[in-house]
N, C-alpha and C positions, 0 to 999 in steps of 0.2 A: 839292115836291108834284107839279109837272107831270111830272117824270121818273118818278114812280111810276106814271104812266098810260101809259108806253110800251107799245105793242102793243094798246092799247084801240082798238076800231073807231071810224071816223068814222061818225056818224049825224047827218044834218041836223037841227038844232034841239035836239040832245042836250046836256045840261049835267052829265053824270056821274051817278054815279061810275064806271060801266063802259063808257060810250060818250060821245063828244063831237063837237061841230062846233068850228070854229076858235075862235070867241068863247067858246063854252062851256068850252073847256079853260082859256083864260087867266082867265076869270071864276072858275072853280072853284079854280084855284091861288091866285089873289090873295085869294079869300074865306077860304081856309084860313090865309092870313097875316094875316087881320083887316081886309082892305081890300075894300070893296064896289065893284064895277064894274057899269056897266049891262050889259044882255044882248047887244046887237048891236055889230058893229064900228063902225057909224055913230054910235051913241050913245056908245061909248067914245071915239071921236075928239072928239066934242063935249064930253064931260065931263072928260077929262084934259087939263089946260092946259099941263103942262110938256112941251114938245117937245124932242127931242134929235136930233142928227145921227148918221149911221152911225159917224162917227169917235169919238163920245163915248158909245156904248152901254155900259150896265152890266147885269149879270144882273137879270132881272125886267122890263126895258123891253119894251114892246109894239112890234112892228115890223109896219107895215101895207103891203100891196101891193094890186095889182088895183084901183087907184083908191079904196081904202078898204074893199073887199069881202072882204079876207082879212087875218088877223092871226096872228102867231106870237109866242113869247116868247123873247127873247134869253137864252141861258144861259151866255154867256162863251165864250172861245176861238173866236170867230167862228162860233158855232153857234146855231141857232134850233130850238126844239121847237114842233111844230104838229100839228094835225089837218087834213090837207090837202084831202081830197075823198072822195066816195063810193067805196067799194071799197078804201080805204086805211086805215091805222092811225096812231095817234099815233107820230110818229118825229122824229128829229133830222136837220136839214139843215145844210149849210154855208151861211154867210151869202153866199157867192159865188153866182154864177149867178142863179137865179130871184129870190132875196131882194134882191140888189143891183140887178138890172136892172129889177125891178118896184117898187122902193122908192118909197113915197109919203111916209111920215113915220114917226117913232117917238115914243112918249110914255113918260113915267115916272110910273106910278101912285103914289099915296101921298104926293105932294108938293104 
């Protein structure tokens, strides 16, 4: 579901379906899969108890950076989909670079 949002604009506080912020995008995608997540990155970190390492990521895992202030969804093949910031659109990044250097933690919703 998250990939269907590629190209949608980042809008702070937006939860879809045609605009998203980072937590709104992952919340929207997981809701479509039948899993309810809290609204903000901080509340997601508190609510999802299953932590995973970068080495053990599976598609759908949430990857947090910026001290917990930013989240993206791992989609496999060392790639993360996210809504990055104002002026940008939902896109796919390599797990290398920003995501690896800013990595805080990752969680697995639904477990």
